[in-house]
DRENBAMI-736780 format. One line per 8 residues: number of its first residue (from 1); their letters; for each residue x, z, y of C-alpha. Coordinates in Angstrom, 3 decimals, padded with zeros to 6 digits, always signed. Layout:
NUM) A) X Z Y ~ ...
END
This chain:
1) MKKYLLLL) +048.522 +039.738 -002.312 ~ +047.143 +036.185 -002.041 ~ +047.683 +035.437 -005.734 ~ +045.845 +038.595 -006.735 ~ +043.008 +037.723 -004.405 ~ +042.680 +034.253 -005.944 ~ +042.523 +035.683 -009.438 ~ +039.915 +038.245 -008.452
9) CLMAFVQL) +037.752 +035.528 -006.874 ~ +037.947 +033.453 -010.037 ~ +037.006 +036.440 -012.154 ~ +034.105 +037.223 -009.830 ~ +032.798 +033.697 -010.296 ~ +033.084 +033.941 -014.065 ~ +031.246 +037.263 -013.980 ~ +028.412 +035.726 -011.934
17) AFGKLDAG) +028.197 +032.739 -014.254 ~ +028.243 +034.573 -017.573 ~ +027.138 +038.110 -016.680 ~ +023.513 +037.554 -017.766 ~ +023.981 +036.602 -021.422 ~ +021.571 +037.955 -023.993 ~ +022.607 +041.136 -025.776 ~ +022.470 +039.333 -029.131
25) SLVEKDTI) +025.198 +036.885 -028.087 ~ +027.724 +039.586 -027.060 ~ +030.699 +040.374 -029.292 ~ +033.045 +043.282 -029.222 ~ +035.903 +042.770 -026.741 ~ +038.985 +044.688 -025.601 ~ +039.424 +045.235 -021.861 ~ +042.845 +045.603 -020.244
33) LIEFGKSG) +042.860 +047.199 -016.791 ~ +045.965 +046.573 -014.643 ~ +046.341 +048.792 -011.592 ~ +048.739 +047.990 -008.737 ~ +049.364 +049.294 -005.239 ~ +047.049 +052.001 -003.951 ~ +043.745 +050.591 -005.119 ~ +044.385 +047.118 -006.582
41) KIALVVDN) +042.949 +046.402 -010.042 ~ +042.860 +043.388 -012.364 ~ +040.568 +043.430 -015.404 ~ +041.375 +041.158 -018.402 ~ +038.900 +040.733 -021.273 ~ +040.316 +039.656 -024.656 ~ +038.112 +039.114 -027.723 ~ +040.717 +038.220 -030.381
49) KEDFEKLK) +044.181 +039.242 -031.492 ~ +045.764 +035.814 -030.964 ~ +044.841 +035.756 -027.271 ~ +046.176 +039.287 -026.871 ~ +049.570 +038.293 -028.332 ~ +049.693 +035.300 -025.944 ~ +048.801 +037.520 -022.992 ~ +051.782 +039.786 -023.752
57) NMNINQII) +054.130 +036.878 -023.042 ~ +052.511 +035.925 -019.687 ~ +052.907 +037.260 -016.161 ~ +050.654 +037.064 -013.116 ~ +052.542 +034.075 -011.679 ~ +052.117 +032.153 -014.917 ~ +048.394 +032.903 -014.975 ~ +048.006 +031.469 -011.475
65) QELDLKLD) +050.079 +028.400 -012.378 ~ +048.060 +027.677 -015.513 ~ +044.915 +027.430 -013.393 ~ +046.321 +023.983 -012.391 ~ +045.115 +024.287 -008.787 ~ +045.555 +021.308 -006.474 ~ +046.562 +022.010 -002.891 ~ +045.667 +019.660 -000.024
73) EETGDLVI) +048.977 +019.381 +001.838 ~ +047.322 +018.266 +005.097 ~ +044.534 +020.853 +005.419 ~ +045.891 +023.635 +003.202 ~ +042.586 +023.727 +001.252 ~ +042.726 +024.848 -002.377 ~ +039.588 +024.293 -004.481 ~ +039.535 +026.544 -007.551
81) VEVAGKSG) +036.068 +025.794 -008.937 ~ +034.124 +022.637 -008.205 ~ +030.821 +021.621 -009.806 ~ +030.139 +017.883 -009.993 ~ +026.667 +016.394 -010.139 ~ +024.758 +013.173 -009.506 ~ +024.438 +013.939 -005.795 ~ +028.152 +014.737 -005.430
89) SKEIVKVT) +030.466 +017.689 -005.931 ~ +029.867 +021.246 -004.746 ~ +032.723 +023.615 -004.021 ~ +032.133 +027.074 -005.506 ~ +035.493 +028.745 -004.885 ~ +037.722 +027.399 -002.092 ~ +040.932 +028.755 -000.588 ~ +042.506 +027.735 +002.737
97) EDWNKTEV) +045.997 +028.911 +003.640 ~ +047.419 +028.712 +007.158 ~ +050.861 +030.332 +007.509 ~ +050.157 +034.068 +007.041 ~ +046.365 +033.797 +007.001 ~ +044.275 +033.073 +003.919 ~ +040.565 +032.259 +003.735 ~ +038.718 +032.439 +000.408
105) TVGGIRIL) +035.126 +031.192 +000.086 ~ +033.075 +032.138 -002.988 ~ +029.551 +030.755 -002.738 ~ +028.068 +032.342 +000.374 ~ +030.846 +034.917 +000.778 ~ +034.004 +034.379 +002.829 ~ +037.068 +036.647 +002.614 ~ +039.682 +036.483 +005.383
113) VDETEPMN) +043.136 +037.943 +004.740 ~ +045.383 +038.326 +007.799 ~ +049.029 +039.200 +007.124 ~ +050.284 +038.538 +010.639 ~ +051.575 +042.099 +010.974 ~ +054.197 +042.824 +008.289 ~ +053.038 +046.372 +007.535 ~ +049.329 +045.923 +008.247
121) TKVKVETG) +047.265 +043.519 +006.112 ~ +043.733 +043.024 +007.406 ~ +040.864 +041.933 +005.121 ~ +037.502 +040.818 +006.504 ~ +034.466 +039.978 +004.348 ~ +031.621 +037.824 +005.699 ~ +028.388 +037.311 +003.781 ~ +025.351 +035.115 +004.166
129) LRKKSDPP) +027.326 +031.940 +004.916 ~ +025.397 +028.716 +004.533 ~ +026.404 +025.163 +005.360 ~ +024.192 +023.508 +007.909 ~ +022.406 +020.667 +006.185 ~ +022.700 +017.088 +007.356 ~ +019.552 +015.448 +005.933 ~ +019.642 +011.710 +005.217
137) FRTYFNLD) +016.609 +011.126 +007.463 ~ +014.954 +013.179 +010.184 ~ +012.770 +012.793 +013.283 ~ +012.953 +014.708 +016.555 ~ +011.997 +014.643 +020.235 ~ +014.338 +014.792 +023.201 ~ +014.028 +014.839 +026.982 ~ +016.203 +012.903 +029.435
145) LGINNYLN) +016.671 +014.350 +032.916 ~ +018.985 +012.568 +035.337 ~ +019.328 +010.665 +038.591 ~ +018.952 +006.956 +039.411 ~ +020.798 +004.477 +041.549 ~ +021.512 +000.755 +041.442 ~ +024.388 -001.668 +041.914 ~ +024.354 -004.799 +044.060
153) TEGNFPGS) +025.796 -008.197 +043.109 ~ +029.291 -006.973 +044.021 ~ +029.028 -004.024 +041.623 ~ +028.800 -001.442 +044.420 ~ +026.180 +001.016 +045.585 ~ +024.299 -000.249 +048.650 ~ +025.760 +001.211 +051.840 ~ +023.927 +003.779 +053.940
161) SSPYAVKG) +023.149 +001.087 +056.509 ~ +021.018 -000.747 +053.928 ~ +017.262 -000.002 +054.168 ~ +017.059 +000.461 +050.375 ~ +020.168 +002.668 +049.941 ~ +019.357 +005.425 +047.436 ~ +019.702 +009.148 +047.976 ~ +020.915 +010.724 +044.725
169) WGSWNVGL) +019.099 +014.038 +044.934 ~ +015.420 +013.273 +044.473 ~ +015.909 +009.919 +042.701 ~ +014.959 +011.429 +039.371 ~ +015.041 +009.744 +036.006 ~ +012.799 +011.387 +033.413 ~ +012.397 +010.207 +029.829 ~ +010.467 +011.569 +026.866
177) NWMASQRI) +011.613 +010.051 +023.570 ~ +010.614 +010.224 +019.930 ~ +013.642 +009.560 +017.717 ~ +014.150 +008.742 +014.026 ~ +017.671 +009.240 +012.661 ~ +018.986 +007.629 +009.470 ~ +022.288 +008.859 +008.067 ~ +024.526 +005.959 +007.024
185) SKGFHWDL) +027.519 +008.065 +005.994 ~ +028.905 +011.512 +006.721 ~ +028.808 +011.931 +010.515 ~ +027.575 +008.355 +011.113 ~ +023.893 +007.861 +012.029 ~ +021.590 +005.076 +013.168 ~ +018.889 +006.318 +015.557 ~ +015.761 +004.423 +016.583
193) GLGVQWYN) +013.667 +005.684 +019.469 ~ +010.452 +005.024 +021.353 ~ +009.638 +006.718 +024.643 ~ +008.474 +006.553 +028.238 ~ +010.868 +006.550 +031.217 ~ +010.031 +007.204 +034.844 ~ +012.219 +005.682 +037.558 ~ +012.321 +007.094 +041.078
201) FKFENRDF) +014.445 +005.562 +043.851 ~ +014.362 +007.763 +046.934 ~ +015.619 +005.982 +050.057 ~ +018.390 +007.590 +052.037 ~ +016.885 +006.264 +055.269 ~ +013.411 +007.773 +055.337 ~ +012.331 +005.670 +058.323 ~ +012.076 +002.568 +056.104
209) QAVRGDGE) +009.002 +001.896 +053.990 ~ +008.727 -000.525 +051.058 ~ +005.627 -002.682 +051.563 ~ +004.069 -005.673 +049.891 ~ +005.086 -008.790 +051.794 ~ +004.396 -012.507 +051.378 ~ +005.698 -013.179 +047.866 ~ +008.367 -010.479 +048.074
217) IDFIQRTD) +008.924 -006.850 +048.864 ~ +009.711 -005.982 +052.500 ~ +011.477 -002.941 +053.924 ~ +010.063 -002.211 +057.385 ~ +011.235 +000.429 +059.814 ~ +008.456 +002.750 +060.905 ~ +008.864 +003.714 +064.550 ~ +005.243 +004.732 +065.017
225) VNGFKSKI) +005.555 +007.879 +062.877 ~ +008.109 +010.494 +061.847 ~ +009.176 +009.551 +058.338 ~ +009.657 +012.399 +055.877 ~ +010.147 +010.685 +052.486 ~ +010.190 +007.103 +051.210 ~ +010.662 +005.890 +047.642 ~ +009.829 +003.359 +044.928
233) SASYLTAM) +008.784 +004.486 +041.446 ~ +008.134 +002.725 +038.149 ~ +007.418 +003.682 +034.539 ~ +008.435 +001.839 +031.358 ~ +007.605 +002.034 +027.671 ~ +011.057 +001.786 +026.105 ~ +012.464 +001.204 +022.610 ~ +016.116 +001.916 +021.842
241) SLFKLDFG) +018.643 +001.683 +019.010 ~ +021.735 +003.897 +018.903 ~ +024.704 +004.146 +016.566 ~ +026.126 +007.691 +016.577 ~ +029.455 +009.136 +015.487 ~ +029.464 +012.913 +015.040 ~ +033.030 +014.118 +014.520 ~ +031.824 +017.694 +014.073
249) KMNDQGRK) +029.793 +016.781 +010.990 ~ +032.632 +014.614 +009.714 ~ +034.894 +017.674 +009.758 ~ +032.212 +020.154 +008.563 ~ +032.106 +021.853 +011.984 ~ +028.402 +021.346 +012.643 ~ +027.619 +020.928 +016.338 ~ +031.001 +022.211 +017.484
257) GFRIAAGP) +032.591 +018.759 +017.418 ~ +032.593 +015.760 +019.753 ~ +029.807 +013.138 +019.548 ~ +029.449 +009.622 +020.924 ~ +026.624 +007.060 +020.700 ~ +025.866 +003.611 +022.093 ~ +023.256 +000.918 +021.703 ~ +020.742 -001.407 +023.403
265) YAGYRLGG) +017.278 -000.698 +024.783 ~ +014.332 -002.730 +026.050 ~ +011.225 -001.683 +027.941 ~ +007.911 -002.929 +029.323 ~ +006.643 -001.811 +032.702 ~ +003.537 +000.376 +032.696 ~ +003.207 +000.883 +036.450 ~ +004.970 +000.848 +039.795
273) RSKYVYRP) +004.337 +001.630 +043.449 ~ +005.912 +002.780 +046.687 ~ +005.272 +006.106 +048.381 ~ +005.763 +006.968 +052.049 ~ +005.330 +010.486 +053.474 ~ +005.221 +010.907 +057.254 ~ +003.932 +012.928 +060.190 ~ +002.160 +011.411 +063.231
281) LDGGGRRK) +004.162 +011.409 +066.453 ~ +001.488 +013.456 +068.213 ~ +001.734 +016.209 +065.577 ~ -000.271 +017.195 +062.570 ~ +000.302 +017.657 +058.869 ~ +002.014 +015.376 +056.394 ~ +000.312 +012.207 +055.311 ~ +000.987 +009.881 +052.365
289) EHLPTGLY) +000.702 +006.162 +051.790 ~ +000.835 +004.576 +048.320 ~ +001.237 +000.803 +048.094 ~ +001.162 -001.436 +044.951 ~ +004.682 -002.806 +045.370 ~ +005.111 -002.734 +041.577 ~ +003.845 -006.310 +041.639 ~ +007.391 -007.446 +042.506
297) LNNFRYGV) +009.181 -005.325 +039.912 ~ +010.360 -006.939 +036.698 ~ +007.885 -006.401 +033.887 ~ +010.692 -006.170 +031.345 ~ +013.937 -004.245 +031.458 ~ +016.814 -004.300 +029.003 ~ +020.281 -002.853 +028.960 ~ +022.745 -000.565 +027.192
305) RGEIGVGR) +022.744 +003.190 +026.717 ~ +025.633 +005.525 +025.973 ~ +025.706 +009.201 +025.006 ~ +028.433 +011.825 +024.676 ~ +028.131 +015.397 +023.491 ~ +030.213 +018.493 +022.919 ~ +028.754 +021.615 +021.320 ~ +025.215 +022.129 +022.576
313) FNFFGTYD) +025.614 +019.821 +025.592 ~ +024.592 +016.149 +025.519 ~ +024.790 +013.572 +028.309 ~ +023.460 +010.020 +028.673 ~ +024.026 +006.972 +030.815 ~ +022.068 +003.703 +031.076 ~ +022.679 +000.348 +032.743 ~ +019.993 -002.322 +033.173
321) INTLFQNG) +021.421 -005.782 +032.529 ~ +018.513 -007.441 +034.334 ~ +017.557 -006.732 +037.952 ~ +014.964 -004.274 +039.217 ~ +012.999 -006.904 +041.168 ~ +011.827 -010.310 +040.034 ~ +013.894 -013.338 +041.038 ~ +013.325 -014.110 +044.713
329) AGPELNPI) +011.000 -011.134 +045.168 ~ +013.598 -008.624 +046.338 ~ +017.299 -007.799 +046.520 ~ +019.372 -008.270 +043.353 ~ +019.900 -004.721 +042.141 ~ +020.763 -003.468 +038.652 ~ +019.519 +000.085 +038.011 ~ +021.794 +002.724 +036.481
337) AFGVIF) +021.098 +006.317 +035.499 ~ +022.970 +009.284 +034.092 ~ +021.980 +012.816 +033.220 ~ +021.467 +015.487 +030.579 ~ +019.630 +015.342 +027.240 ~ +017.529 +018.337 +026.180
END
């Protein structure tokens, strides 16, 4: 069954390639029609007596063998027709065999033959197949959405007793990036990006407020009001460089494969302040205080970024090598963030 299918695919390709010749170039030919099984047919076209005499001494197995097909022992792929050009080779007819299943691809048509059941051979035809292109250069936008925290000099998160301990939920990290991707080789890309990131560090202890002190930032406990929310925020213009490995594209699986990326980034601070939301002890609505504590934040930030992805899901993580605050102007804390890429 598989050998017949291969021969039919080859003949179909020949028919597509030479079926539009001018009427003046056609010569008289003899057609031999071989019928087998219930509905199987093989058509052979012979235009001279010598070829007909040679055909009489051949069988179907010999015809398949004389095609001189090369089988990939590792993948089971069998390429029958391949067109080579300046930009590389293009597979026209390809066969993949896996135990009792055979897949034949002819242009944009794929034929699946399943012989798992001894007395029931299943044939499925899929049309309109197209390989997803992997252009050598492209640009795109993405959105980072995650949460922030920071590590102290011992490499730990500040404890809950610390006035600047961060509460995860509400300490949002938002980034909007413009990216340019250059393909180096199949599945290997170099991405350059420019974007804006917003840091938010929401304090776990909402009674403490970050204020501008004498040459440094101070964290004071407010006992005169009922604290509702306290945080520090900053925004940075950031440039990044990432080297990406896409195993899905390496194996012609598109976005179904596993992806990893890593590289450095550097940013310049655009703004920064603290925000404190409270209610008066004697009642009333919420009130807000914004203070310019960004004066004590580092103007530059630099670090490393990593990304992983599977299918349609992509995740990121960043670590600032330098500290959040300037030397001597606040606690030594290195920001980190992780989240989802859209």
